[in-house]
LUMBATI-667971 format. One line per 8 residues: their letters; for each residue x, y, z of N, C-alpha, C, O. Coordinates in steps of 0.1 Angstrom, whole numbers. Example, Ala and Ser with C-alpha at 12.3 -4.5 7.8 and 13.67 -1.06 7.14 Angstrom:
2
as> 132 -57 78 123 -45 78 132 -33 78 142 -33 85 ~ 128 -22 71 137 -11 71 129 0 79 134 11 80
This chain:
315
mskfsrkc> 1523 1095 1205 1520 1101 1192 1527 1092 1182 1539 1090 1183 ~ 1520 1088 1171 1526 1080 1161 1536 1088 1152 1535 1100 1152 ~ 1544 1081 1145 1553 1088 1135 1545 1096 1125 1549 1107 1122 ~ 1534 1090 1120 1525 1098 1110 1520 1110 1116 1520 1121 1110 ~ 1515 1110 1129 1509 1122 1135 1520 1132 1137 1517 1144 1136 ~ 1532 1129 1141 1543 1139 1144 1546 1146 1131 1548 1158 1131 ~ 1547 1139 1120 1551 1145 1107 1540 1155 1102 1543 1165 1097 ~ 1527 1151 1104 1516 1160 1100 1514 1172 1108 1511 1183 1103
sallslvl> 1517 1171 1122 1515 1182 1130 1525 1193 1127 1521 1205 1130 ~ 1536 1190 1122 1546 1201 1119 1541 1209 1107 1547 1220 1104 ~ 1531 1205 1099 1527 1212 1087 1514 1220 1089 1510 1226 1080 ~ 1508 1219 1101 1495 1225 1102 1495 1240 1101 1484 1246 1098 ~ 1506 1247 1103 1506 1262 1101 1505 1266 1086 1503 1278 1083 ~ 1507 1257 1077 1507 1260 1063 1494 1255 1057 1494 1247 1047 ~ 1483 1260 1062 1470 1255 1058 1466 1257 1043 1460 1249 1037 ~ 1470 1269 1038 1466 1273 1025 1476 1268 1014 1475 1272 1002
ttlvlsgc> 1487 1261 1018 1496 1256 1008 1496 1241 1008 1496 1234 1018 ~ 1497 1236 996 1497 1221 994 1512 1217 995 1520 1220 986 ~ 1515 1209 1005 1529 1204 1006 1529 1189 1008 1519 1183 1012 ~ 1540 1182 1004 1541 1168 1006 1554 1166 1014 1564 1171 1009 ~ 1553 1159 1025 1565 1157 1033 1564 1143 1039 1555 1140 1047 ~ 1573 1134 1036 1574 1121 1041 1561 1113 1039 1557 1106 1048 ~ 1555 1116 1028 1542 1108 1024 1530 1114 1030 1519 1109 1028 ~ 1531 1126 1037 1519 1132 1043 1515 1144 1034 1523 1153 1033
eleevtvv> 1503 1144 1029 1499 1154 1019 1487 1162 1025 1477 1156 1029 ~ 1489 1175 1025 1478 1184 1029 1473 1191 1017 1481 1197 1010 ~ 1460 1191 1015 1454 1198 1004 1450 1212 1008 1447 1215 1020 ~ 1449 1221 998 1445 1234 1001 1430 1234 1006 1422 1228 1001 ~ 1428 1242 1016 1415 1243 1023 1410 1258 1021 1417 1267 1024 ~ 1398 1259 1016 1392 1272 1015 1381 1274 1026 1372 1266 1026 ~ 1382 1284 1034 1372 1287 1044 1362 1297 1039 1366 1308 1035 ~ 1349 1293 1038 1339 1302 1033 1332 1309 1044 1326 1302 1053
evnevvia> 1331 1322 1044 1324 1329 1054 1309 1328 1051 1305 1331 1040 ~ 1301 1325 1061 1287 1324 1060 1281 1338 1062 1281 1343 1073 ~ 1274 1343 1052 1268 1356 1053 1253 1355 1057 1247 1344 1055 ~ 1248 1366 1062 1234 1366 1065 1226 1368 1052 1230 1375 1043 ~ 1215 1360 1051 1207 1361 1039 1193 1365 1043 1187 1359 1052 ~ 1187 1375 1036 1173 1378 1039 1164 1369 1032 1165 1366 1020 ~ 1154 1363 1039 1144 1354 1033 1130 1361 1035 1126 1365 1046 ~ 1124 1363 1023 1110 1369 1023 1100 1359 1019 1101 1352 1009
eiyldits> 1090 1358 1028 1078 1349 1025 1066 1358 1024 1061 1363 1033 ~ 1061 1359 1011 1051 1369 1008 1039 1362 1001 1041 1354 992 ~ 1027 1365 1006 1016 1358 1000 1004 1368 998 1002 1377 1006 ~ 997 1366 987 986 1374 983 974 1365 982 974 1356 973 ~ 964 1366 991 953 1357 992 940 1364 987 936 1375 992 ~ 934 1358 977 922 1364 971 910 1355 974 910 1343 973 ~ 899 1362 979 887 1354 984 875 1358 975 876 1366 966 ~ 864 1351 977 852 1353 969 846 1367 972 840 1373 964
dpggniar> 849 1372 984 845 1386 988 858 1395 987 867 1393 995 ~ 859 1404 978 871 1412 976 875 1419 989 887 1422 991 ~ 865 1422 998 869 1428 1010 877 1420 1019 883 1425 1029 ~ 877 1407 1016 885 1397 1025 899 1395 1019 907 1387 1025 ~ 902 1401 1007 916 1399 1002 926 1405 1011 924 1415 1017 ~ 938 1398 1012 948 1403 1021 962 1399 1015 963 1388 1009 ~ 971 1408 1018 985 1405 1014 994 1406 1027 992 1414 1035 ~ 1003 1396 1028 1012 1396 1040 1026 1393 1035 1028 1386 1025
aflhrtvg> 1036 1399 1042 1050 1396 1039 1057 1395 1052 1056 1403 1061 ~ 1065 1384 1053 1073 1381 1065 1087 1381 1061 1091 1372 1053 ~ 1096 1390 1066 1110 1390 1063 1118 1386 1075 1116 1390 1087 ~ 1127 1377 1073 1136 1373 1083 1150 1369 1077 1152 1370 1065 ~ 1159 1366 1086 1173 1364 1081 1178 1350 1086 1174 1345 1096 ~ 1187 1344 1077 1195 1333 1082 1206 1340 1091 1209 1352 1089 ~ 1211 1333 1101 1221 1339 1110 1235 1336 1105 1239 1324 1104 ~ 1242 1347 1101 1256 1345 1097 1266 1347 1108 1262 1346 1120
lggvdtlp> 1279 1349 1105 1289 1349 1115 1288 1362 1124 1292 1362 1135 ~ 1282 1373 1118 1282 1385 1125 1270 1386 1135 1270 1395 1144 ~ 1260 1378 1133 1248 1380 1142 1239 1390 1137 1243 1400 1131 ~ 1226 1389 1139 1216 1398 1133 1217 1412 1139 1212 1422 1132 ~ 1223 1414 1150 1224 1428 1156 1233 1437 1148 1233 1449 1150 ~ 1241 1432 1139 1250 1440 1132 1244 1447 1120 1250 1455 1113 ~ 1232 1443 1116 1225 1448 1104 1213 1457 1108 1207 1455 1119 ~ 1208 1466 1099 1196 1473 1102 1184 1464 1104 1184 1453 1098
sltestvt> 1174 1469 1111 1162 1461 1114 1154 1460 1101 1153 1469 1093 ~ 1149 1448 1099 1141 1446 1087 1128 1453 1087 1121 1454 1077 ~ 1124 1458 1099 1111 1466 1100 1112 1479 1092 1102 1485 1089 ~ 1124 1483 1088 1126 1495 1080 1125 1492 1065 1127 1501 1057 ~ 1122 1480 1062 1120 1477 1047 1107 1482 1042 1098 1486 1050 ~ 1106 1482 1029 1094 1486 1022 1089 1475 1013 1098 1470 1005 ~ 1077 1471 1014 1071 1460 1005 1060 1466 996 1050 1471 1002 ~ 1062 1465 983 1052 1471 974 1048 1460 964 1056 1453 959
mtrtdgys> 1035 1460 962 1029 1451 952 1023 1459 940 1017 1470 943 ~ 1026 1455 928 1021 1463 916 1015 1454 906 1021 1444 902 ~ 1003 1457 901 997 1449 890 1003 1455 877 1008 1466 877 ~ 1002 1447 867 1008 1450 854 1002 1463 848 1009 1470 840 ~ 990 1467 852 985 1480 846 989 1492 854 985 1503 852 ~ 998 1490 865 1003 1501 873 996 1503 886 1002 1510 894 ~ 985 1496 889 979 1497 902 989 1492 912 994 1481 911 ~ 991 1500 923 1001 1496 933 997 1499 947 989 1508 949
fvltaeat> 1002 1492 957 999 1495 971 1011 1490 979 1018 1481 975 ~ 1013 1497 990 1024 1494 999 1019 1487 1012 1009 1491 1017 ~ 1026 1477 1016 1022 1470 1029 1027 1477 1041 1037 1484 1040 ~ 1020 1476 1052 1023 1483 1064 1029 1474 1074 1025 1463 1076 ~ 1039 1479 1081 1046 1471 1092 1036 1468 1103 1029 1478 1108 ~ 1035 1456 1108 1027 1452 1118 1034 1443 1128 1046 1439 1126 ~ 1028 1440 1139 1034 1430 1149 1036 1417 1142 1027 1413 1134 ~ 1046 1410 1146 1049 1397 1139 1038 1387 1141 1037 1377 1133
declessp> 1030 1388 1151 1019 1378 1153 1008 1379 1142 999 1371 1141 ~ 1009 1390 1134 1000 1391 1122 1004 1382 1111 997 1379 1102 ~ 1017 1377 1112 1022 1369 1101 1025 1354 1106 1025 1345 1097 ~ 1028 1352 1118 1030 1339 1123 1026 1338 1138 1026 1348 1145 ~ 1022 1326 1142 1016 1324 1155 1027 1325 1166 1025 1331 1176 ~ 1039 1319 1163 1049 1319 1173 1063 1318 1166 1063 1313 1155 ~ 1073 1321 1173 1087 1320 1168 1096 1316 1179 1095 1321 1190 ~ 1106 1307 1176 1116 1303 1187 1126 1313 1188 1134 1313 1198
leepgacf> 1127 1323 1180 1137 1333 1180 1133 1346 1188 1121 1349 1188 ~ 1142 1352 1195 1139 1364 1202 1135 1375 1193 1126 1383 1196 ~ 1142 1376 1182 1139 1386 1172 1135 1379 1159 1144 1378 1150 ~ 1123 1375 1157 1119 1366 1146 1119 1372 1132 1121 1365 1122 ~ 1118 1386 1131 1118 1392 1118 1108 1403 1117 1105 1409 1128 ~ 1103 1406 1105 1094 1418 1104 1082 1413 1096 1083 1406 1086 ~ 1071 1418 1100 1058 1415 1093 1052 1427 1087 1052 1438 1093 ~ 1047 1425 1075 1040 1436 1067 1026 1431 1062 1026 1420 1057
vselpvts> 1016 1439 1064 1003 1435 1060 996 1446 1052 999 1458 1055 ~ 988 1443 1042 980 1453 1035 971 1460 1044 963 1454 1051 ~ 972 1473 1045 964 1481 1055 950 1482 1051 941 1481 1060 ~ 947 1483 1039 933 1484 1034 930 1471 1026 939 1465 1021 ~ 917 1467 1025 914 1455 1017 919 1457 1003 918 1467 996 ~ 925 1446 998 931 1446 984 920 1442 974 920 1432 968 ~ 910 1452 973 898 1448 965 900 1449 950 893 1443 943 ~ 911 1456 946 913 1457 931 921 1446 925 921 1445 913
igpgdive> 926 1437 933 933 1425 927 924 1414 926 916 1411 936 ~ 924 1406 915 915 1395 914 921 1383 907 933 1384 903 ~ 914 1372 906 919 1360 899 924 1363 885 918 1371 877 ~ 936 1358 881 941 1359 868 951 1371 867 958 1372 857 ~ 951 1380 876 960 1392 875 974 1388 877 978 1379 885 ~ 983 1395 870 998 1393 872 1002 1404 881 1000 1416 879 ~ 1009 1400 892 1013 1410 903 1028 1408 905 1033 1397 906 ~ 1035 1420 906 1049 1420 909 1051 1425 923 1043 1433 928
vlvelpgg> 1061 1420 930 1064 1424 943 1079 1430 944 1088 1424 938 ~ 1080 1440 951 1094 1446 953 1096 1448 968 1088 1455 975 ~ 1107 1443 973 1111 1445 987 1123 1454 987 1134 1450 981 ~ 1123 1465 993 1134 1474 994 1139 1474 1008 1133 1477 1018 ~ 1152 1468 1009 1158 1466 1022 1164 1479 1028 1168 1488 1020 ~ 1165 1480 1041 1171 1492 1047 1185 1495 1043 1189 1507 1043 ~ 1193 1485 1039 1206 1488 1034 1208 1491 1020 1219 1493 1015 ~ 1196 1492 1013 1197 1496 998 1195 1484 989 1194 1486 977
gritgasr> 1194 1472 994 1191 1460 986 1177 1459 981 1168 1465 987 ~ 1175 1451 971 1162 1449 965 1159 1434 963 1168 1426 959 ~ 1147 1429 966 1143 1416 963 1130 1417 954 1121 1424 958 ~ 1130 1410 943 1119 1411 934 1113 1397 930 1120 1387 931 ~ 1101 1397 926 1094 1385 921 1081 1388 915 1076 1400 916 ~ 1074 1378 909 1061 1381 903 1053 1368 903 1059 1357 905 ~ 1040 1369 902 1031 1357 902 1018 1361 894 1014 1372 894 ~ 1013 1351 887 1000 1352 881 990 1346 891 991 1334 894
vpgdfevs> 981 1353 896 971 1348 905 963 1337 899 959 1339 887 ~ 961 1326 905 952 1315 899 939 1320 895 934 1330 900 ~ 933 1314 884 921 1318 879 909 1316 888 910 1308 897 ~ 898 1322 884 885 1321 892 880 1307 891 882 1300 881 ~ 873 1302 902 867 1289 902 855 1290 912 855 1299 920 ~ 846 1280 911 835 1280 920 833 1265 926 835 1255 919 ~ 829 1265 938 825 1252 944 811 1249 940 802 1258 940 ~ 808 1237 935 796 1233 928 785 1230 938 787 1221 947
sipslcvl> 773 1236 937 761 1232 944 762 1232 959 754 1225 965 ~ 770 1240 964 771 1241 979 769 1256 983 777 1264 979 ~ 759 1259 991 756 1273 995 767 1277 1006 775 1269 1010 ~ 766 1289 1010 776 1294 1020 774 1288 1033 783 1287 1041 ~ 762 1283 1036 759 1275 1048 749 1264 1045 738 1267 1039 ~ 752 1252 1049 743 1241 1046 743 1231 1058 752 1231 1067 ~ 733 1223 1059 731 1214 1070 734 1200 1065 730 1195 1055 ~ 743 1193 1073 747 1179 1070 742 1170 1081 744 1173 1093
apntlmtv> 735 1159 1078 730 1150 1088 742 1143 1095 753 1141 1089 ~ 741 1140 1108 752 1133 1115 756 1120 1108 747 1113 1102 ~ 769 1117 1108 774 1104 1104 771 1102 1089 768 1091 1085 ~ 772 1113 1081 771 1111 1067 783 1119 1060 789 1128 1066 ~ 786 1116 1048 796 1122 1040 791 1131 1029 780 1128 1024 ~ 798 1141 1026 794 1149 1015 806 1151 1005 817 1151 1008 ~ 802 1151 992 812 1153 981 813 1168 978 803 1174 974 ~ 825 1173 978 828 1187 974 835 1187 961 845 1181 959
twssssea> 828 1193 951 834 1194 938 835 1209 934 826 1217 937 ~ 845 1212 926 847 1226 922 852 1226 908 858 1216 903 ~ 850 1237 901 855 1239 888 871 1241 888 876 1245 898 ~ 877 1238 877 892 1240 876 896 1255 876 889 1263 869 ~ 906 1258 882 912 1271 883 924 1272 873 934 1265 875 ~ 924 1280 863 935 1282 854 947 1287 862 946 1295 871 ~ 959 1282 858 972 1286 865 974 1280 878 984 1282 884 ~ 964 1273 884 966 1267 897 974 1254 895 973 1246 885
waylnets> 983 1252 904 992 1240 905 986 1230 914 989 1218 913 ~ 979 1234 924 973 1225 934 962 1232 941 960 1244 940 ~ 954 1224 949 944 1229 958 946 1224 972 949 1213 974 ~ 945 1234 981 945 1230 995 931 1228 1000 922 1236 998 ~ 928 1217 1007 915 1214 1012 916 1215 1027 923 1207 1034 ~ 910 1224 1033 911 1227 1048 898 1227 1054 887 1231 1049 ~ 898 1223 1067 885 1225 1075 889 1228 1089 899 1223 1094 ~ 881 1236 1096 882 1239 1110 869 1234 1117 859 1240 1114
irglpeal> 870 1224 1125 858 1218 1131 857 1221 1146 866 1219 1153 ~ 845 1227 1149 843 1231 1163 833 1221 1170 824 1217 1164 ~ 836 1219 1183 827 1211 1191 829 1196 1192 821 1189 1198 ~ 840 1191 1186 843 1177 1186 846 1171 1200 841 1160 1203 ~ 854 1178 1208 856 1172 1221 844 1168 1229 843 1158 1235 ~ 834 1178 1229 821 1175 1236 813 1165 1229 807 1156 1235 ~ 812 1166 1215 804 1156 1208 808 1142 1208 800 1133 1207 ~ 822 1140 1210 827 1126 1211 830 1122 1225 836 1111 1227
rgsgvevt> 826 1129 1235 829 1126 1249 822 1112 1252 810 1110 1249 ~ 830 1103 1258 824 1090 1261 825 1080 1250 821 1069 1252 ~ 829 1084 1238 829 1075 1227 842 1067 1226 843 1057 1218 ~ 852 1070 1234 865 1064 1233 874 1070 1224 886 1067 1223 ~ 870 1081 1217 878 1088 1208 881 1102 1215 872 1110 1217 ~ 894 1104 1218 898 1116 1225 902 1127 1215 910 1125 1206 ~ 897 1139 1217 900 1151 1208 904 1162 1218 896 1166 1226 ~ 916 1167 1217 920 1178 1226 919 1192 1219 918 1202 1226
ddplyllg> 920 1193 1206 920 1206 1199 905 1210 1196 898 1202 1190 ~ 902 1222 1200 889 1228 1196 891 1242 1193 892 1250 1202 ~ 890 1246 1180 887 1238 1169 898 1229 1164 910 1231 1167 ~ 894 1218 1157 904 1209 1151 906 1213 1137 897 1214 1129 ~ 919 1215 1134 922 1219 1120 928 1207 1112 937 1201 1117 ~ 922 1205 1100 926 1194 1092 930 1199 1078 923 1208 1073 ~ 941 1194 1073 946 1199 1060 947 1187 1050 952 1177 1054 ~ 943 1190 1038 944 1180 1027 950 1187 1015 951 1199 1014
lsisdsdt> 953 1179 1004 959 1185 992 955 1177 980 955 1165 980 ~ 951 1185 970 949 1179 957 960 1185 948 961 1196 945 ~ 969 1176 944 982 1180 938 981 1183 923 991 1186 918 ~ 970 1181 917 968 1184 903 958 1195 901 948 1196 909 ~ 959 1203 890 949 1213 888 936 1207 883 926 1214 884 ~ 936 1195 879 923 1188 875 917 1179 886 907 1173 884 ~ 924 1178 897 919 1170 908 910 1179 917 914 1186 926 ~ 897 1179 913 888 1189 918 876 1182 926 865 1188 925
tvvfpsef> 878 1171 933 868 1165 941 874 1160 953 885 1154 953 ~ 867 1162 965 872 1156 977 860 1153 986 849 1160 985 ~ 860 1143 994 849 1139 1003 851 1144 1017 862 1143 1022 ~ 841 1151 1022 842 1157 1035 834 1149 1045 823 1145 1042 ~ 839 1146 1057 853 1149 1062 863 1138 1060 875 1140 1064 ~ 859 1127 1054 868 1115 1054 881 1117 1047 891 1111 1051 ~ 882 1126 1037 894 1128 1029 902 1140 1033 911 1144 1026 ~ 898 1147 1044 905 1158 1049 915 1153 1060 912 1142 1066
gifnrfts> 926 1160 1062 935 1156 1073 946 1146 1069 951 1139 1077 ~ 949 1145 1056 959 1136 1051 973 1139 1058 981 1130 1060 ~ 975 1152 1061 988 1156 1067 987 1155 1082 997 1159 1089 ~ 976 1151 1087 975 1149 1102 977 1135 1106 976 1131 1118 ~ 978 1126 1096 978 1111 1099 989 1107 1109 987 1098 1117 ~ 1000 1114 1109 1011 1110 1117 1012 1117 1130 1021 1116 1138 ~ 1001 1125 1133 1000 1132 1146 997 1122 1157 988 1114 1155 ~ 1003 1124 1168 1000 1114 1179 985 1115 1183 980 1125 1185
gyadlarr> 979 1103 1184 966 1101 1188 955 1104 1177 943 1104 1180 ~ 960 1107 1165 950 1110 1154 944 1098 1148 933 1099 1142 ~ 950 1086 1149 945 1074 1141 930 1071 1145 922 1068 1136 ~ 927 1071 1158 913 1068 1162 903 1078 1156 892 1074 1152 ~ 907 1091 1157 898 1101 1152 896 1100 1137 885 1101 1132 ~ 907 1097 1130 906 1095 1115 897 1084 1111 889 1085 1102 ~ 897 1073 1119 888 1062 1116 873 1067 1119 864 1063 1111 ~ 871 1074 1129 858 1079 1132 853 1088 1121 841 1088 1118
lqtglplg> 861 1097 1116 857 1106 1105 854 1100 1092 848 1106 1083 ~ 857 1087 1090 854 1080 1078 839 1078 1076 834 1076 1065 ~ 832 1080 1087 817 1078 1086 810 1092 1087 797 1092 1087 ~ 817 1102 1089 811 1115 1090 813 1122 1103 821 1117 1111 ~ 806 1133 1106 808 1141 1118 796 1138 1128 785 1134 1124 ~ 799 1139 1141 788 1136 1151 779 1148 1152 782 1159 1147 ~ 767 1146 1158 757 1156 1159 762 1168 1167 769 1166 1177 ~ 759 1180 1163 761 1192 1171 774 1200 1168 776 1210 1173
vtaevsit> 782 1194 1159 795 1202 1156 792 1211 1144 783 1209 1136 ~ 801 1220 1142 801 1229 1131 815 1229 1124 825 1226 1131 ~ 815 1233 1111 828 1232 1104 828 1243 1094 818 1246 1087 ~ 840 1249 1092 843 1258 1081 851 1250 1071 862 1245 1075 ~ 847 1250 1059 855 1242 1049 859 1252 1038 852 1261 1034 ~ 872 1251 1034 877 1259 1023 885 1251 1013 892 1242 1016 ~ 884 1255 1001 892 1250 989 900 1262 984 894 1272 980 ~ 913 1260 983 921 1271 979 930 1267 968 938 1258 969
avdgnyvn> 929 1274 957 938 1272 945 951 1280 948 951 1291 951 ~ 962 1273 946 975 1279 948 984 1279 936 983 1270 927 ~ 992 1289 934 1001 1290 922 1013 1282 923 1016 1275 934 ~ 1021 1281 912 1033 1273 912 1044 1278 922 1051 1270 928 ~ 1044 1291 925 1054 1296 934 1051 1290 948 1060 1286 956 ~ 1038 1290 952 1034 1284 965 1038 1270 966 1044 1266 976 ~ 1035 1262 956 1038 1248 956 1053 1245 957 1057 1236 964 ~ 1061 1252 949 1075 1250 949 1082 1254 962 1093 1249 964
warggnfn> 1075 1262 970 1082 1266 983 1076 1258 994 1084 1256 1004 ~ 1064 1253 994 1058 1247 1005 1065 1234 1008 1065 1224 1000 ~ 1070 1233 1020 1077 1221 1025 1078 1221 1040 1082 1232 1046 ~ 1075 1210 1046 1077 1210 1061 1069 1198 1067 1058 1196 1063 ~ 1075 1191 1076 1069 1180 1082 1065 1169 1071 1074 1165 1064 ~ 1052 1165 1071 1048 1156 1061 1042 1163 1049 1036 1156 1041 ~ 1042 1176 1049 1036 1184 1038 1047 1188 1028 1054 1198 1030 ~ 1049 1180 1018 1060 1183 1008 1055 1183 994 1060 1174 986
psgqvrvp> 1046 1191 990 1041 1191 976 1052 1194 966 1051 1190 954 ~ 1063 1201 970 1073 1205 961 1085 1195 961 1095 1198 955 ~ 1084 1184 969 1095 1175 970 1103 1180 983 1098 1188 991 ~ 1115 1175 984 1123 1177 996 1131 1190 996 1137 1194 1006 ~ 1131 1197 984 1139 1209 983 1130 1221 979 1122 1220 970 ~ 1131 1232 987 1123 1244 983 1129 1250 971 1141 1251 968 ~ 1120 1255 962 1124 1263 950 1119 1277 952 1107 1280 952 ~ 1128 1287 953 1124 1301 955 1119 1307 943 1122 1303 932
slsgdgtg> 1110 1318 945 1105 1325 934 1108 1340 935 1104 1349 928 ~ 1117 1344 945 1122 1357 947 1137 1357 945 1144 1347 948 ~ 1142 1368 939 1156 1369 937 1161 1383 939 1153 1392 942 ~ 1174 1385 939 1180 1398 941 1189 1397 954 1197 1388 955 ~ 1187 1406 963 1195 1407 975 1189 1399 986 1189 1403 998 ~ 1183 1387 983 1177 1379 992 1170 1368 984 1171 1367 972 ~ 1162 1359 991 1155 1348 985 1142 1347 991 1138 1354 1001 ~ 1134 1337 987 1121 1334 993 1110 1331 983 1113 1326 972
vfgttvgr> 1098 1334 987 1086 1331 979 1076 1342 978 1074 1350 987 ~ 1070 1344 966 1059 1352 964 1048 1343 959 1047 1341 947 ~ 1039 1339 967 1028 1330 963 1015 1337 963 1012 1345 971 ~ 1006 1333 954 992 1338 953 982 1327 954 985 1316 949 ~ 971 1330 960 961 1320 962 947 1326 959 945 1338 960 ~ 937 1317 955 923 1321 954 915 1311 962 916 1299 960 ~ 907 1315 972 900 1306 981 885 1308 980 880 1318 977 ~ 879 1296 982 864 1296 983 861 1288 996 867 1278 999
sfdvlvsn> 851 1293 1004 847 1286 1016 832 1285 1019 825 1293 1013 ~ 828 1276 1027 814 1275 1032 814 1269 1046 824 1263 1050 ~ 803 1270 1052 801 1265 1066 791 1253 1066 782 1253 1058 ~ 794 1244 1075 786 1232 1077 781 1231 1091 788 1232 1100 ~ 768 1229 1092 761 1226 1105 757 1212 1105 749 1208 1097 ~ 761 1204 1115 757 1190 1116 745 1189 1125 746 1191 1137 ~ 734 1185 1119 721 1185 1127 711 1176 1120 712 1173 1108 ~ 702 1171 1128 691 1163 1123 679 1172 1118 670 1166 1111
essglpac> 680 1185 1120 669 1194 1116 675 1204 1106 686 1209 1108 ~ 667 1207 1096 672 1217 1086 672 1231 1091 680 1239 1086 ~ 662 1234 1100 661 1248 1105 659 1258 1093 663 1269 1095 ~ 653 1253 1082 651 1262 1071 663 1264 1062 663 1272 1053 ~ 674 1258 1066 687 1259 1058 688 1249 1047 682 1238 1049 ~ 695 1251 1036 696 1241 1026 705 1229 1031 714 1231 1039 ~ 702 1218 1025 709 1206 1029 722 1205 1021 723 1209 1009 ~ 733 1200 1027 745 1198 1020 744 1186 1010 737 1176 1014
pls> 750 1186 999 750 1175 990 757 1162 996 768 1164 1001 ~ 750 1151 995 756 1139 1000 764 1131 990 762 1133 978 ~ 773 1123 995 782 1115 986 773 1103 981 779 1095 973
């Protein structure tokens, strides 16, 4: 042990006091206890069919020094949404798989879903959310639902010729900060068998993003899947999709306007519309997000025959 080490070891019992001895200086050290924090991720999704509107809330905790078993279960919480005119509804506790597909945690949290269709909430409404925790805490937030918009000249179901592209255009949604462009394509593994392009997922889910409220055009399918680019094995498929879809597949396409709360919170993997840091929109005895969305969707059948169905608009 060196002379310097021997002098410093004699002072270790005085952690909270600043002393100087033989040139060895110890600064005051503050130990911060890490507490558990409730995180609420709450979304209200509005569709073109009011019967399809749905609200979900997923409550979970960061793990503090005491461990989650020391606190009441989050399933005892109450989640209430209220429109500015007083219309209100309470979400019902459900199994966690109603809010997320899987969790690495043994006790992942608590899920709440609107029991009845949220038919009375529509585009442009201002909605407040209140989470009442079992220990008496409260988490609050609010959002203005993005405004109404329409996808231009595309029916609910249209026929697209194989290996062609279609341009999807929509009107601007007021209060929207961005648009999510999503598609779920079925039948690709069989349709591309023997082509040298391997597809393992059926359906294949592709996600894109228009980061401006005025960015209201996207080409299908070539401009979908921007966040799938770094997925292993996706490069060959991405090149194939630049020319369109093969014969026999079907696809559901959706354009979703999202509010500022959603954008400021969305972060993960290569999907970082809010930058590298999440910005919460809930406050009080917890943190998290209350995001609202307005979605429009249609289906595509890839075929050489119209079968009496309208044709999709081509690029």
